[in-house]
C-alpha positions as CSV (number, residue, x, y, z in Angstrom):
1,X,-2.3,69.1,6.7
2,X,-6.2,67.8,7.4
3,X,-7.0,71.3,6.3
4,X,-4.7,71.2,3.6
5,X,-5.6,68.6,1.8
6,X,-9.5,68.4,2.6
7,X,-10.2,70.0,-0.9
8,X,-8.2,67.1,-2.6
9,X,-10.6,63.8,-1.3
10,X,-14.3,65.1,-2.3
11,X,-15.8,62.9,-1.5
12,X,-17.8,61.5,2.2
13,X,-14.9,59.3,3.8
14,X,-12.5,61.7,2.1
15,X,-14.5,64.3,4.6
16,X,-14.6,62.5,7.0
17,X,-11.1,61.7,6.9
18,X,-9.8,64.8,6.6
19,X,-11.8,66.5,9.1
20,X,-10.8,63.4,11.8
21,X,-6.8,64.5,10.8
22,X,-8.0,68.1,11.9
23,X,-10.1,67.7,14.0
24,X,-7.3,65.7,16.4
25,X,-5.0,68.3,15.9
26,X,-7.7,71.4,16.8
27,X,-8.8,70.0,19.9
28,X,-5.0,69.0,21.2
29,X,-4.2,72.7,20.1
30,X,-7.1,74.2,22.6
31,X,-7.0,72.2,25.8
32,X,-3.3,73.0,25.5
33,X,-4.0,77.1,25.1
34,X,-7.3,76.4,28.0
35,X,-3.9,74.6,30.4
36,X,-1.2,76.8,29.7
37,X,-3.5,79.9,30.4
38,X,-5.0,79.0,33.7
39,X,-1.8,78.1,34.6
40,X,-0.1,81.0,33.2
41,X,-2.4,83.7,34.2
42,X,-3.3,85.2,38.1
43,X,-6.8,84.9,39.2
44,X,-7.1,88.6,39.0
45,X,-5.8,89.7,35.5
46,X,-7.4,86.1,33.6
47,X,-10.6,87.5,32.9
48,X,-9.1,90.4,31.2
49,X,-6.2,88.8,29.5
50,X,-9.3,86.1,28.1
51,X,-10.7,88.4,27.1
52,X,-8.1,89.8,25.1
53,X,-6.9,86.9,23.6
54,X,-10.8,86.2,22.0
55,X,-10.1,89.9,20.9
56,X,-6.5,88.2,19.0
57,X,-8.1,85.3,17.3
58,X,-11.1,86.9,16.2
59,X,-8.3,89.5,14.8
60,X,-7.1,85.9,12.9
61,X,-10.8,85.1,12.1
62,X,-10.9,88.2,9.9
63,X,-7.8,87.7,7.5
64,X,-9.8,84.5,7.2
65,X,-12.7,84.9,6.7
66,X,-12.1,88.3,4.5
67,X,-10.1,86.0,2.3
68,X,-12.5,83.2,2.3
69,X,-15.3,86.0,1.4
70,X,-12.8,87.9,-2.0
71,X,-11.5,83.9,-2.6
72,X,-15.4,83.0,-2.9
73,X,-16.4,86.5,-4.0
74,X,-14.5,88.1,-6.3
75,X,-11.8,85.8,-7.3
76,X,-13.4,82.7,-7.9
77,X,-10.8,80.4,-6.2
78,X,-11.5,76.2,-6.4
79,X,-12.7,74.9,-2.8
80,X,-8.7,72.8,-3.6
81,X,-7.0,76.1,-3.3
82,X,-9.2,78.0,-0.8
83,X,-8.3,74.6,1.6
84,X,-4.3,74.5,1.1
85,X,-3.5,77.8,1.1
86,X,-5.2,77.9,4.3
87,X,-3.9,75.0,5.6
88,X,-0.1,75.7,4.1
89,X,-0.6,78.8,6.3
90,X,-1.3,76.9,9.5
91,X,1.7,74.8,8.9
92,X,4.0,77.9,8.5
93,X,2.3,79.5,11.7
94,X,3.2,76.1,13.1
95,X,6.6,75.9,12.1
96,X,7.3,80.0,13.2
97,X,6.5,79.2,16.3
98,X,8.5,76.3,16.8
99,X,11.7,78.2,16.1
100,X,11.0,81.0,17.1
101,X,10.0,81.0,21.2
102,X,12.0,79.0,23.6
103,X,10.7,76.4,25.9
104,X,8.7,78.0,28.9
105,X,8.1,75.8,32.1
106,X,5.2,75.8,34.5
107,X,5.1,77.5,37.9
108,X,3.5,74.1,39.9
109,X,3.8,70.3,38.2
110,X,0.9,69.5,36.5
111,X,-0.3,66.0,36.7
112,X,0.0,63.8,34.1
113,X,-3.3,61.4,34.3
114,X,-7.1,62.8,33.7
115,X,-8.9,63.1,37.1
116,X,-12.3,64.0,37.7
117,X,-13.3,65.1,41.1
118,X,-16.9,65.6,42.8
119,X,-16.2,69.0,44.3
120,X,-16.2,70.1,40.2
121,X,-19.1,68.7,39.4
122,X,-20.1,72.4,38.3
123,X,-18.0,72.9,36.4
124,X,-18.5,70.1,34.5
125,X,-21.8,70.6,34.1
126,X,-21.2,74.0,32.7
127,X,-18.9,72.7,30.5
128,X,-21.6,70.1,29.0
129,X,-24.9,72.8,28.7
130,X,-21.6,75.0,26.9
131,X,-21.5,72.2,24.4
132,X,-24.8,71.6,23.9
133,X,-25.4,75.4,23.6
134,X,-22.8,75.4,20.9
135,X,-23.8,73.2,19.0
136,X,-26.8,75.2,18.4
137,X,-25.2,77.8,17.0
138,X,-22.7,76.1,15.0
139,X,-24.8,73.6,13.3
140,X,-28.1,75.0,13.5
141,X,-28.2,78.2,13.1
142,X,-26.0,78.4,10.2
143,X,-28.4,75.8,9.0
144,X,-31.3,78.3,9.4
145,X,-29.3,80.9,7.6
146,X,-29.1,78.6,3.8
147,X,-32.3,76.8,4.3
148,X,-34.3,79.3,5.3
149,X,-32.9,82.3,3.9
150,X,-30.7,81.1,0.9
151,X,-27.4,82.3,2.2
152,X,-24.4,81.8,0.1
153,X,-20.8,81.3,1.1
154,X,-20.3,84.4,0.1
155,X,-23.0,86.1,2.4
156,X,-21.7,83.0,5.7
157,X,-18.1,84.7,5.2
158,X,-19.1,87.9,5.7
159,X,-21.3,87.1,8.9
160,X,-18.7,85.8,10.1
161,X,-16.7,88.9,9.4
162,X,-19.2,91.0,11.2
163,X,-18.5,88.3,14.2
164,X,-15.5,88.4,14.8
165,X,-15.1,92.3,14.4
166,X,-17.6,92.7,16.9
167,X,-15.4,90.0,19.1
168,X,-12.5,92.0,17.7
169,X,-13.8,95.2,19.5
170,X,-16.1,93.8,23.4
171,X,-14.1,91.0,24.3
172,X,-11.2,92.3,25.8
173,X,-14.2,94.5,27.2
174,X,-16.0,91.8,27.9
175,X,-13.1,89.5,29.9
176,X,-12.8,92.9,31.9
177,X,-16.1,93.3,32.6
178,X,-16.7,89.1,34.2
179,X,-14.1,90.1,36.1
180,X,-15.6,93.1,37.8
181,X,-18.9,91.9,38.0
182,X,-17.8,88.3,38.8
183,X,-18.1,84.7,36.7
184,X,-21.9,84.7,38.3
185,X,-23.1,87.3,37.1
186,X,-21.1,87.0,34.0
187,X,-23.0,84.0,33.4
188,X,-26.4,85.2,34.4
189,X,-26.3,87.7,32.0
190,X,-25.1,85.3,28.9
191,X,-27.9,82.5,29.7
192,X,-30.9,85.5,29.7
193,X,-29.7,86.6,26.4
194,X,-29.5,82.9,24.8
195,X,-33.0,82.3,26.2
196,X,-34.3,85.2,24.0
197,X,-31.7,84.8,21.0
198,X,-33.4,80.4,20.9
199,X,-36.8,81.8,21.0
200,X,-36.5,84.4,18.0
201,X,-34.7,81.7,16.1
202,X,-37.3,79.8,16.2
203,X,-40.1,82.9,15.2
204,X,-37.4,84.6,12.9
205,X,-39.0,85.9,9.3
206,X,-36.7,88.5,7.9
207,X,-33.2,87.9,7.0
208,X,-31.9,90.8,8.5
209,X,-33.1,90.3,11.6
210,X,-31.8,86.2,11.3
211,X,-28.3,88.0,11.0
212,X,-28.0,89.8,14.0
213,X,-29.2,87.1,16.0
214,X,-26.3,85.7,14.8
215,X,-24.2,88.2,15.5
216,X,-25.5,88.4,19.1
217,X,-25.3,84.6,19.6
218,X,-21.9,84.5,18.7
219,X,-21.1,87.9,21.2
220,X,-22.2,86.2,24.1
221,X,-19.8,83.8,23.2
222,X,-17.3,86.0,24.9
223,X,-19.1,85.7,28.3
224,X,-18.9,81.7,28.7
225,X,-14.9,82.7,30.0
226,X,-17.1,82.9,33.2
227,X,-17.3,79.3,33.3
228,X,-12.8,79.0,32.6
229,X,-12.3,81.3,35.9
230,X,-15.1,80.3,37.8
231,X,-12.9,76.7,37.6
232,X,-9.5,77.9,38.1
233,X,-10.7,80.3,41.3
234,X,-11.7,76.2,42.9
235,X,-9.3,74.5,41.1
236,X,-6.0,72.3,42.5
237,X,-3.6,74.3,40.2
238,X,-1.9,71.0,39.6
239,X,-5.5,69.9,38.0
240,X,-5.0,72.3,34.8
241,X,-3.8,70.6,32.5
242,X,-5.4,66.7,33.5
243,X,-9.4,68.9,33.6
244,X,-8.6,70.5,30.5
245,X,-9.1,67.1,28.8
246,X,-11.5,66.2,31.0
247,X,-13.7,69.2,30.0
248,X,-13.2,69.0,26.0
249,X,-14.5,65.6,26.4
250,X,-17.1,66.1,28.7
251,X,-18.3,69.4,26.3
252,X,-18.1,67.0,22.5
253,X,-20.2,64.3,25.2
254,X,-22.9,67.3,24.1
255,X,-21.1,67.6,19.9
256,X,-21.7,64.1,19.5
257,X,-25.4,64.0,20.6
258,X,-26.9,67.8,19.6
259,X,-26.3,67.4,16.2
260,X,-27.7,63.5,15.7
261,X,-30.5,64.2,17.8
262,X,-31.6,67.5,17.4
263,X,-30.7,66.4,13.9
264,X,-33.6,64.1,13.4
265,X,-36.3,67.0,15.4
266,X,-34.9,69.6,12.8
267,X,-36.4,67.4,9.6
268,X,-40.1,67.6,12.0
269,X,-39.7,71.0,13.0
270,X,-36.5,73.6,13.2
271,X,-38.5,75.8,15.6
272,X,-38.7,73.2,17.9
273,X,-34.8,73.0,17.9
274,X,-34.6,76.3,18.4
275,X,-37.3,75.8,21.3
276,X,-35.4,72.8,22.3
277,X,-31.9,75.2,22.6
278,X,-34.0,77.8,24.8
279,X,-35.0,75.3,26.8
280,X,-30.9,74.3,27.1
281,X,-30.2,77.9,28.2
282,X,-32.7,77.4,31.0
283,X,-30.6,74.3,32.6
284,X,-28.2,76.8,32.0
285,X,-28.9,79.4,33.6
286,X,-30.4,78.0,36.6
287,X,-26.5,76.1,37.1
288,X,-24.9,79.6,36.8
289,X,-27.2,80.9,39.9
290,X,-25.1,78.0,41.4
291,X,-22.2,79.5,41.6
292,X,-21.1,81.4,45.0
293,X,-20.9,85.1,45.1
294,X,-16.8,84.2,45.6
295,X,-15.5,81.1,44.2
296,X,-12.9,79.4,45.9
297,X,-11.4,75.8,47.1
298,X,-13.7,74.6,49.9
299,X,-16.2,76.7,48.5
300,X,-18.0,75.3,44.7
301,X,-21.2,76.0,44.8
302,X,-24.4,77.4,46.5
303,X,-26.2,74.2,46.9
304,X,-24.7,70.3,46.1
305,X,-21.4,71.2,48.3
306,X,-19.5,68.3,48.4
307,X,-16.7,66.8,50.9
308,X,-13.8,66.8,50.5
309,X,-10.4,65.7,52.4
310,X,-7.0,68.4,52.9
311,X,-5.3,66.8,50.1
312,X,-8.2,67.2,47.7
313,X,-9.0,63.9,47.2
314,X,-12.2,64.5,45.0
């Protein structure tokens, strides 16, 4: 509903309210998706299956961005119409999922309250840095394309199409790769790559090279499933739902702070924003190297282990 009504409230307050409404729905959905995927998938099948889920999601995004590209570039549809069609399709799919599927029962009853455990501290830290990293991509890399290289709405949509084509083609394989090489090596590769990408963002002067960096940046997102599979290996199975909520809260601490703080820096020097992003990638790399080669309950970190009781007290 938030998406559907967005085009009909073309004011700052209207945009805030419609964005808040769609955000409530989106974050509720994303939390449930993470919780259920980690509950239902076994440790062995989770990496490859999470990669396939990203690929399926990218296929849906391909359809959406292809429609946006056609709507803006050729059909000349208004924003009101585009948002109404997008939100209407989402409502239709929701009704189909509600009526077309039975009620599924989880294998392990979930704790019904939010909780934080000391032994999950590395997962929390990786989640926070992941939220910070996402803001560099979703906010400032997009700014770079529009402000420095003059990308239009249809140009950005075309770039998103390329991103999701790559995800559709490679995300399943990347998930399987995470299962083979382990979370520590996968995240090490991701953060080394992000350091290079963010540093290159700071100095790029060619629109085509900037687009290539944007695609590479997005492709690295698939490796972030290693954070989820790491948590699945170390966690109490009854903690999946409550920790999904906690993780989204931690992720969004960065989402609140980074755009506002780095936005002020952007007004002074866009280059400095991306160099700071490269610094965050190095912090994430250090955290990733603290993941054991064989993580499990009782072996959550290499350095900074927390002593806890058999009953699972944090």
